[in-house]
KOLMIFI-830886 format. One record per residue: x, y, z of N, C-alpha, C, CB in turn. Coordinates in steps of 0.05 Angstrom, whole numbers, plus 5000, padded with zeros to 4 digits. Glycine has a CB too. Layout:
BEGIN
XYZXYZXYZXYZ ...
***
This chain:
BEGIN
529545562212530045802229527746002224532845922223 526346082245524246272242525346552249521846202261 524846752231525647022236523247182245526947152210 523347292270521147442281521547742275520847392312 519547872265519748152257519548352280517648222236 521448342298521448512322521848802313523548432343 519848972317520149252311519949322281522649352321 519549122264519349182235516449262229520248932218 516049492218513449602213512749632183513049862227 514449522166514049542137513349272126516649652124 510949252114509949002103511848882082507149042090 512949052064514748962043517248842055515449192025 518348962075520748852088520248582100521849052109 518048552113517348292126517048072105514748312142 515648142083515147932062517647872046512948032043 519148072039521648012024523847902041522548272010 523847962067525947872084525547602096526348072106 523247482090522747212100522047202129525147042095 521047422140520247432168517447302171520247722179 516947202195514247092201512147312198514246962229 509947242184507747432182505147292188507647562153 503747392208501047292215499047422196500347342245 497747272180496147372158493647522168495247142141 493647782163491347962170490148072145492248182189 490747962122489948092097486948062090491447972074 485547872102482647862098481348112111481447602111 482348192134481348442147481948682129482648472174 484348682117485048902099483048922076487948862088 482448702065480548702042477748792052480348422029 476848682074474148752084473849042091473448582109 475949162103475849442110475649622085478349522127 476949542064477049702040474649672022479549632023 472949482028470549432011468049442028470849161996 466449642028466749882010468050122025464149961999 469250072048470050292066471550512052471750182087 471050762060472450992048473951152069470551162033 472551252090473851402111473751232137472451682115 476051122145476050932167478051022189476850652157 477150992214478851052237479150802255477651292253 481650752264482150522282483950612305483550292266 483050562329484650612353485650352364483050772374 488250342370489450102383491850202400490349892363 492450052422494750122438497350122423495049942462 499450252434502050252421503149962420504050432436 504849922400506149662396504149442390507749582421 501949512377499849312370499649262340497249402381 501549372325501549312296500049512279500549052292 499449752289498049952273499650042249497250192291 502250092254503950182232504249962210506650272242 504549712219504749492200502149472184505349232214 499849502197497349482183497149712163494949502203 497949952170497850172152499650122128498750432166 502050012133503949942111502749722093506549842123 501149542104499849342088497749462069498449122106 496249662079494449802062495949942039492850022078 498250052046499950192026500649992004502450302039 501649762011502449561991500149461975503849322005 497849421988495449321974494449521953493249271994 494149781961493149981942495250051921492250231957 497749991927499850041907499949811886502550071920 498249611889498049391870500349201872497949501843 501649171895503949001898503148711902505749101922 501948601882500848331884502848121893499648251857 505348151884507447951890507947931920510048031876 507448141935507948131964505747971979508048421975 503547921966501247791979500947501971498747941973 502947391958502847121948502546921972505447041932 500446761970499946561991498246662014502546462001 497546912014495947032035492947032027496847322041 491247072047488347052043487347242021486847112069 488447482020487447682001488047611972488647952007 489947431968490647351940488247221926492947151940 486547081942484246951930481747141930483546701946 481947361944479647541946479747761925479447661973 482147861920482548081901482947981873484848261910 481548101854481748011826482948221808479047931815 482848481816483748701798486548791804481848931802 487348811829489948911837490649181823492148711831 488649361826489049631813490949791829486249771812 492649951815494650111828493550391832497250131810 493450481857492550751864494950911874490250741886 494951171869497051341882496451351912497051631870 498551311929498251291958499851521971499151021968 498451661989499851872005499951752034498352152004 502251692043502651552069504051752088504251292065 502551842108503652032128503951882155501752282131 505951962170506251872198507052112215508351642199 505652142237506252352256507552252281503652502263 508552012280509751882304512152032315510551602297 513652172298516052302308515552592317518152302286 513052682315512452962323511852972353510153082307 513952952370513452922398514953142415514352652408 515753352401517153562416515153762430518953722397 512653732423510653902436510354182425511253912464 511454232401511154502389509754482362513954632386 508254692356506954702330508954722307505054952329 511154862313513254892292514454622284515555072303 514854442304515854182298513854012282516554032324 511354032289509253882275508953992246506653902289 508954252243508654372216511054292198508454682219 513454292209515754212194515553932184518354252210 514553752202514353472194512253432172513553302219 509953562175507953542154508853662128505353682163 510153892129511154022105513253842091512454292111 514953712107516953532095515553292081518853432117 513553182094512252942081510653022057510452812102 509453262057508053362033510053402010506553632039 512353512017514453561997515453301985516753712009 515853102002516752841991514652721972517252642015 512052751979509952651961509952801935507252661975 510253061936510353221911512653131893510653521918 514853081906517252991890516652711878519752981908 515452531893514952261884513052261860513752091906 511052431860509052431839509552651818506352461850 511752791820512452991800510553221800512552871773 509753301824507853531827509453781834505653471849 508753991820510154241824509254371851509754441801 511254441867510654581892510154881886512954551913 507754981891507055251885507855451907504055271878 509755371923510855541944508855621965512055791932 506855441970504955491991505955392018502155371984 506055562037506855482064504455402081508355712078 502055422070499555352084499055052079497155522074 499154892100498954602096496154522086499554452122 494154672092491454612082491354632052489354802094 492354852041492354892012494254701999493155182005 496654662011498654481998497654191996501254492014 496354102017495253832018492953801997494153752046 491254001996489054001977490053991948487154241982 491954171942493054181915494453921908494954411912 495753801927497253551922495253331912498753461947 493153291927491153081920489953141893489053061942 489053391889487753471864489653431840486753751865 492153511843494053501821494753211815496653651828 494953041835495552751830493152631815496052601857 490752701823488352591810488352681780485852681824 488852931776488853031748491052901731489153331747 493352861744495652751729495252451723498152791745 494152301742493852011738491151921729494551871764 489152091734486352011727485351791747486251901699 486651761770485951561789485551681817488151341790 483551581831483151681858485551621876480551561870 485851791897488151771914487451631940489252061920 489351481952489051361978490751521998490051061977 489551592021490851742042491051572067489452012048 493451522077493951372101495351552121495651122095 494151572145495351742166495851572191493551992173 498351522197499051352220499851522244501351152212 498951432268499651572293498751862292502651552299 496251902284495252172281495252332306492452162270 495152192329494952332355497552372370492952192372 499752272359502352292373502952582382504552192356 502552782366503153062375501353152397502953252352 498853052397496953132417497453002444494153072408 498152752444498652612469501052732484499252312464 502852852469505252972482504453212499507253062460 502253352491501453602505498753572517501553832486 497753332520494953292529494453422556494352992531 496453422574496253532601496653832602498153392619 497353952579497954242578496054382560500954282569 493954502571491854622555492854852538489554722573 494854992547495955212532497255112505497955372548 498454882506499654772482497754602466502154612490 495754492479493954302466492354452444492054182486 491354682450489554822431490954892405488455082444 493355022406494655082380495554832365497155252386 496154612379496854362366494454252352497954162387 492154262365489654162353488954332329487354172374 489354592330488754772308490554702284489155062316 493054642289494854572267493954312253497754532278 493154112270492153862258489553902243491853652279 487854072253485354132239485954242211483654342255 487954412210488754522184489654312165490954732188 490954102175491953892158489653702149494053722173 487853642167485653452161483353572146484753312186 482953832149480553972140479953932110480754262145 481953902092481153862064479953592057483653902046 480153402075479453122067476553092058479852942091 474653222072471853182064471353302036469953302084 472353542031471953672006473353531983472853962007 475353371990476853211970475552941964479753171979 473252891976471952631973471852531944469152661984 471152691924471052581897473752481887470052791878 475952571899478652501889479852271906480452741890 478352171926479551981944478151701942479252081973 479851501940478851221940478551121969480751041924 480451191986480451072013482051252032481550782013 481151292056482551442077482651272102481251722083 485051222113485351062137486951222157486750782131 485851262181487151422202487351242227485551682208 489751232238490151062262491651212284491550802254 491251132308492651242331491951092356491951542334 492651202379492151072405489451162415494351132425 488951422416486651532430484551632410487451752448 482251682420480151792403479652082412477451632405 480452262395479952542400477352622386482252732391 475952812397473252882387473252932357472253122402 471452802343471252852314470353142309469152652302 468953252329467953532325470253732325465853602345 472453662339474553862342476953812323475553852370 477553562318479953512301479053442272481553282312 477253252270476253182243473553322240475852862240 473653582243471153742246469253712222471754032250 470353662198468653662175468353382163469753842154 469653182176469352912165467152762180472052752168 464752812172462452692186461852412177459952862182 463452312158463052032148465351852156462652032118 466751932177469051772187467951532203471051942204 468451292193467451052206469450952226466750832185 468650932251470450842273470050542277469851002299 472050382270471750092273473249992298472949952248 474050162315475650092338474349882357476350332355 471749902360470349712378468249542363468849872400 468749522337467049352320467949062323467149442290 466148882332466948602336468148472311464548442345 467248562288468248442263471248492259466748562239 472248712270475048782267476648762293475349052255 475548632313476848622339479648492338475148462359 480148322318482748182316484448282293482247882313 483748522283485248632260488148692268483948882250 488648752294491348782305491448592329491949082313 493848502335494048302357494048022345491848342377 494547822362494747552353492847372370497647442355 491047232356489147062370490446802379486747012353 489046652396490046392405490546212381488046262425 488546212362488846032339491146112321486246042322 491546372318493846472302496446402315493646772298 496546412342499046332355499646042351498746402385 497645872354498045582351498745512322495545432359 497745662303498345602274501045702266496245732257 502145912279504546042269507046022287503946322265 506645942312508845962331509645692344508146152353 509145472331509745212343512745192349508844992325 514445282331517245252336518145432359518845332310 517045672360517745842383516745732409516546122378 514445612410513345492434515145262443510445392429 516045102424517844882432520444992443518344712407 521545202431524045312440523745442468525045522421 521445562473520945672500520945452521518245822501 519645222514519644992532522344892538517944772520 524044862518526744762522528444952539528144712495 528245212532529845412546529145452575529745672532 526545392582525645442609524845192624523245632608 525544962612524944702625521944682632526644662650 520244732612517344732617516044552596516245012615 513844432603512244272584510844472565510244092598 509744362544508344532525505944662538507444372500 504444512554502144622568502944842587500644402583 505144812600506145022619506945272603508544912635 508145242580508945472564506445622555510545382539 504445472545502045602535500545752558500145392523 500545632582499245762604500746022612499145572629 503446002612505046242619504646462598507946162621 504646392572504246592551501546732554504446462523 499546572561496846682564496746872588494746452567 497946792610497946952634499347222630499346802657 501547222615503147462612502347642589506047382608 501447532566501147692542498347692530503147602522 496547522538493847502527491947692541492847212527 489447682533487347812549486248072539488347852576 487148172516486048422506483448362491488148562487 481448522498478848502484478048772474476648372503 477448802448476849062437473849082428478549112413 472248892437469348902434468248722456468448812405 465748762463464748632487464448332484462248752495 464148222460463947932457466047822437461147852448 468347952437470347882418472347682430471848122408 473747542413475947362421478247532432476847192398 479547422453481847562464484247542445482547442491 486047742447488447732431490947782448488247942408 493147682438495747722451497047982441497647482446 498548112458500148332449502248232429501548482474 502248322404504048202384506948262390503348312357 507648502399510348572404511548402426510648872412 510048362448510948202470511147902462509148232494 509147802448509247522440511547462421506547442426 511947632401514247592383516947612398514147802361 517147802417519647832432520147592449519448082449 518047482462518347242478519347012461515747172492 518146982438519046762420521846802411517146752395 522647042405525347102395527447052416525447392384 526747122441528647102463528546832478528147322483 526346682472525746442488525746502517527946222482 524346722524524246812552521646952557526647002559 520646952582518147082589518747352603516446892608 519647542589520247802600517948002597522747922588 518148232610516148442607517148632585515548592634 516148602561517148752538515749012533517048572514 513149012537511449242528512349502542508549192534 512849492568513449732583516349822578513049682613 518049632569520749722563520949902539522549472559 518749922523518750082499517750372504517149952478 516950422529515950692534514650712562513850782513 514550952572513350992599510851152596515351132618 508851092612506251232609506151502623504051052621 507951682615508151942628505552092627510452102615 504352102603501952262600499652132617501052282571 499651872620497651742637497951822666497751442634 500351822676500851902703499852192708503851882710 500452362689499552642692496452662692500752812670 495152492675492252502674491052382699491252352649 492352172711491452062736491452262758493151812743 493552422759493752632780491652852775496552762780 491152902750489153112743486353032752489253172713 485752772749483052672755482852542783482052482734 485052562798485152442825484252152824483352602845 485452002806484651722801485451542825485951622775 483551372833484151182854485250932841481551112870 487850892844489250672831488050402838492150682839 487250372863486250112872483650032860486050112902 482250222847479650162836479650142805477650372844 482050152793482150122764481349852755485050182754 482449642768481749372760478949302770483849172772 477149242752474349192759472649442757474249082786 473749652747472149902744470049872722473950142738 468050042723465850032704465750292688463249972718 464950262663464650492646462250452628467250542629 460750662623458450642606459350652577456450872611 457550552559458250552531458850832520455850432515 457551032531457951302521460751402529455851492532 461951292551464551382559466651332538465351242585 466351122522468351052502468151242478467950762493 466051392476465751592455466451862465462951582444 467151882490467852152501470452242488468152142532 470552492479473052592467475252602488472552872455 477552522480479852502499480452772512482252392485 480352982496481153242506479053362525481653432484 476653252525474553362543473553152563472253472527 475052942567474052722583473952802613475852472580 472252662627471852722656472852492673468952772662 473952282660475052052674477451952658472951822677 479251822672481651722658481151452646483951702678 478851322651478251052642478451012612475550962652 477151182596477351142567480151152557475651352552 481851332568484551352559486151102568485851602570 485651002592486950752601486150522583486150692630 483650512574482750302556484150332529479750302553 483950572517485050612490488050562490484450892481 489450622512492350592513493250302519493450772534 491350132526491949852530492549772559494249782514 492249952578492749882606490349752619493450142622 487949802608485549662615484249542590483549852631 482749332594481249222571478549132580482848982559 476849052561474148972567474148692580472348972542 472948672604472748412617469948302618473848442646 468048482615465248402616463448622605464348322644 460848552600459048742589456248682599459148752558 454748882608452048852616450248992595451548982645 448948832578447348952556444949112566446448742537 443949042590441649192600442349472608440449042624 444649492622445549762632447449892612446849732659 448249742591450349842572452849922586449250072556 453649752606456049812622458249602616455349812652 460649702613462949532609464449502636464849642588 465449262641467249212664470049202652466548952680 471849362664474649382654476549262674475349672648 478849162664480849052681483549032666480048772691 485648972681488248942669488148702650490448902690 489348732626489248502607490748262616490348592580 493148302629494848082635496948162656496247972610 498547972664500648022684502648232675501947762692 503448212650505548402640504648692643506148342610 502148742637501149022639500949112668498449042625 499748942684499349012712502049072726497748802727 503848872725506448912738507949142727508048652736 507949172700509349392687508249662696509149362657 505549682698504349932707505149992735501349912705 505249792753506149842780509049942781505749592797 510749822765513449922763513550222755515049752742 511850292736511850562726510750762746510250582700 508850662762507450842782508950862808504650752786 510850682812512250672838513350942847514450482836 514651102829515751362838513551562846517451472816 511151512836508951712841507251632866507251732817 507251382873505551292895507051212920503851062886 509651132916511051022939513651172944511650732935 515551152925518251262930519451342903520051062945 520951562904522151662879524151472868523351932884 525751352885527951172877526850892875530351192896 526350782850525250522847527150292856524450472819 529750352858531650142867531050062895534550252865 530350252913529650192940527250012941529150442956 525250072925522749922924523249632914520650062907 524949612894525549342883526949172904527349362858 528749292920530149152941528149052962532249322954 526349232970524249152989522348942978522649402999 521648982952519848792939521148512937519048892911 523748512932525248262931525048112957528148302923 525348252980525148123006522348023011525948323028 520348173003517548093006516947842989515648312999 518047842965517647622947518747362958518847682919 521247372968522547132979520947033003525447192987 519847223019518347143042515747003033517647383060 514347113013511846993004512346722990510447182985 514746692978515446432965515346202986518246442952 515946273011515846063032513446103050518446073048 511446253040508946293054509346423082507446033057 511246603083511746743109510747033106514746743116 508147073110506947343108507947523130503847323109 508747403153509847563175512447703166510247393200 514147553153516747663144516247863121518547433134 514247813104513647993082512748263093511547873063 511048253113510048503125512148653140507648453143 514048503152516248633166518048783146517948423181 518448663122519948793101518549043092520448603078 515849033089514249263080514349483102511349173075 514149403127514249603149516849753149513749463176 519049603147521649733147522049913123523849523147 520949833100521249993076519650253078520349833052 517150233086515450473088516550673109512550403095 517650553130518750723152521250873143519350563176 522650763123525150893114524751103093526950673103 522251133083521751323061521851603072519051263047 523551773061523552053070521152203059526152193062 520552433071518352593059519452723034517452813080 518152653012519052752986516752882971520252522969 517353092958515253232942514353042920516353492931 511753022917510652862896509852582905512552842874 510552502930509752242939508252262966512152052942 509452172988507952133012507152393026509551983031 508952583028508352813046506152993036510852973050 505652993009503453163000500953002993504353342977 501052742999498752572994496952573019499652282987 494352533016492652523039493252283057489652503030 493252323082493852103101491251953105494952213128 490451813084487951663085488451363083486151753062 486551213091486750923089487050833060484350783102 485650983042485750913014488550953003483851082998 489951163012492651213002494550993011493651483011 494450913036496150703046495450433033495950683077 492950393028492150143014493350142986489050123012 493450372973494650392946497650332948494250672934 498950422969501850372972502350072974502950522996 500749932991501049642994500349502968499349543017 498349602955497449482929499649492908494949632919 501049722906503249752887505449552894504250032886 506149542920508349372928507749082924509049422957 505348992931504648702928504448642898502148642942 503348832882503048782853505748752840501549012840 507748872852510548862843511648572843512249042861 510348392857511448132863510547912844510848062891 509147982823508147772804506147582818510447622792 504647692838502547532850499947682844503047492881 497747532846495147652841494347822865492947442834 493948072861493048252882490648412873495348452890 488648422890486148562884485548742909483748372879 484448972904483749152925480749222923485449412926 479649302946476849382947475049172933476449652933 475548912941474048692929471248682940475548422934 469248682922466448682930465648402941464648752906 464248412962463048162973460148222979464548062999 458748022989455848052994455348273016454647793003 457248303034456848493056458648733056457148343082 460248773036462049003036464348963017463049053064 466549103023468949093006471349033024469349352990 472848833017475348783032477548953020476148483031 479449023037481649213028483449073008483249303052 484548843015486548712997486048412997489448783006 485948302973485848012969488347942953483247922954 490047762964492447682950492547382947494947782965 493247292923493347002917496046922908491246922896 497146722921499646592912498846312902501846582934 500846152894500245882885499045702906502845752874 499745762931498845582953496945712973501245492968 496845982973495346112995493746352985497346213016 491446392998489746632993489846793019486846552985 490747043016490847233038488647433037493647373039 486947443058484847633061485747843081482147503070 486248093071487448303088485548533092490048393075 485448623116483948863122485749063136481448803141 485649313128487549523138485949723153489049653114 486949793177485750003193487750233198484749883220 486950463190488650703194488150803222488050923173 490250783239490150873267488050713283489551173268 487250483273485450313288487050083301483250203270 485649863305487049623317486849393298485749553344 488749203301488748963284486348783292491348803288 485448803317483148643325480648743310482648663355 480349003307478149113292478149023263478149423293 480549013252480848923224480048633221483748963214 480948453239480348173237477348123242481948013257 476248273261473348253266471648323242472548433290 472548523227471148603203471248383182472248863191 473548253180473848023161471747813167476747913161 471547743193469647533201466747623199470247443230 466147863209463447963209462347993180463248233223 464048073162463148113134463447863117464748343122 464647653129464947403114466647423090462247303106 468747583091470547633068471847383058472547843075 472447193076473946953068472146723057475546843092 469546743063467746523056467746443026464946603064 467746643007467746562979470146402970467546812961 472246382986474646252977475145982991477046432981 473245903008473645663024473745413006471445633044 472445422983472445182965474745192945469745162951 476445382947478545422928480645192929479945682932 481145092953483244892956485844992967483644752930 486245252965488745372976488245453005489545622959 490445473019490345543048489445833050493145503061 487545883069486546163073487746283098483446153075 488846513095490146663117488846933119493246683113 487947003144486747263149488947443162484247243167 489047693152491147873162489948143169493447903141 490148223194489348493203491848663204487848483230 491648903193494049083191493249363202495049103162 495049473218494749743228496749923214494949763259 495850143202497550333190497350593206496850393160 499650713213499650953229499951203211501950953250 498051383213498251633197500551803207495651783198 501151783232503351953243506051843235503151963274 506451573237509051453230509151383201509451213247 506951383187506751333158507951063151508151553143 507350863167508150593161506350393176511150553169 506750143171505349933185506549913213505649653170 504849923233505849903261505049653275504850143277 503149503264502349253277500749083257500649303302 500848823261499248643245498748383260500548583217 496748243253496047993266495147803244493848023288 496047553246495547353226493947123238498147253213 491747053225490146823233490046623211487246913242 491346403214491546203193489345983196494346063193 
***
C-alpha cells in the first residue's frame, strides 16, 4: 500500500509516516554548498514548503530522516545548526497589523525555543537582529534562516497601491538585518511565487542568488518523467484498472493533464506534484490544482493591464521581462509565468526571447473556468450547461449543433456589470468569449494562430476533426470563409489525417451573439 503525502509539507512527517517521497536531496546538498543567500520562485502547490522543511531537517543534523536518500552519501559531517524557520503563508488579511503580529509571534517562538531573553522590543528589525546575534553567541554556531512564502502578504494587496507600499515597508523592516548579519549566518533560503524587486524588498541583500531559472535546479520542485516512472508504478497500474486504460494510455493522459512545466529554456519538463499525487491517490484524472485556490489577483492584474486573453498562449517575452520587479511590471506575462499559468515553450538565443504557453490541459481548462465570470457570464452554472451541450455536439462532430448552443447561450446573457455591457464591442472580445467557451470543453483551442499570410481567429482540434474558424463582427459568413481560403489557413493541417472543416461565423455587435454561420466540410 502506497501512502501519498497529499498536502503534507513537513519532511519529518513524510519520512516517519512512511509516505512516498521523491528524492530531491541531491539538490538540497548542491544548493547549500557553497550557497549562502538563495532565492527560489515556484508556483503554488509545487513543493516549496516541503523543500524548505527539508533544508530545516538537513541543517538540524537529522541524519536519521535521510537514510537511503542521495544526500546520505554526499554529507559526511551532519553538523547541527540553529535554524530559524519563518512562514508568511497565513498573512493574507491585507493589513500591516496582521503581518506584524505573525512575524512577532514567530520571533517569540524562536526566542522561547533557544532560550533567548525577549528585551521587550516591538521593532521587528531590532528583535530579529538580536535573536540571530544572541543565538550565535549562545551556541557559537552560525544560524540558518529559512523564509517560506515571503510574498504571500504582498500578493494579497498587489492590485491596491495604497496597501502595497506599507506592506512592503513592513517586510523591508523584517528582511533588512540579513546582510549585516552575514558573519552570523550559515545559509539563508527565501521562497515564494513571484519575484519582487530586490531593490525594494531585499534592498540591502545584494548577494541574493536567484536560482529560479537556473537549468541546474529546474527540477528541484516538481516531478520529472523519470521520477514518475521510478516512484509511481503502483499508482499508474491502479489508474489503468480504475479507468479501463492501458499503461500507455494512462501515461499519455497524465502527460497531457499534469506535465509540461519548464523553468529554464532547455530544461526537462516536470509534472505538477500536487496534481500527480492526487491523481494517484484518487485513481482519477481530475483537475486538482485549481480546486486549491482561485487566481483572484491575476484577474485583477489582467484587467489592470488590459490583457488579451486570446494571445496568452504563444506569447513572447524577453529575457529582461523575467527580471522585471512584480510591483513595477508593465505586462502580466512574468506574473503568469511565475504563478504557473504559463511556462516556457521555446527560446530564441539570438533575440533572447522566450515563447510562453499553457503547461497542460489542467491549467488551461482550469483558468478558463476561473475567468468565465469575468469574460462571459457571472453565473458559471449557466456556462457549464451551455458548454455541456456544446461538448456533446462536438463528441458527434456536429459543429452546427455546437454553434447553435453557443448562439442561444450568448443571446441569453443579460447585461451585467463587469462582463459584456462594459466590454468593448470588438471582434477580439467576442473571439475571447468563444475561446473561453471552447476551451471549457477539454479540446485543443488556439486563437490568433499565425500562418504565412496572416492570423486565423480560432483553430480547434478534436480527436477526429480540425476546425478552422474565422469570425466577422457585423460582416458576412462568406467574407469569413473567403478569408480562410485566400489566406490558406487550412493548408498546414491537410497532412494531419483528421477531417478539416472550415467555419465562417458572424457575430452581431447589436445583438451580442452569433447570428449566422456557414460550414464547409
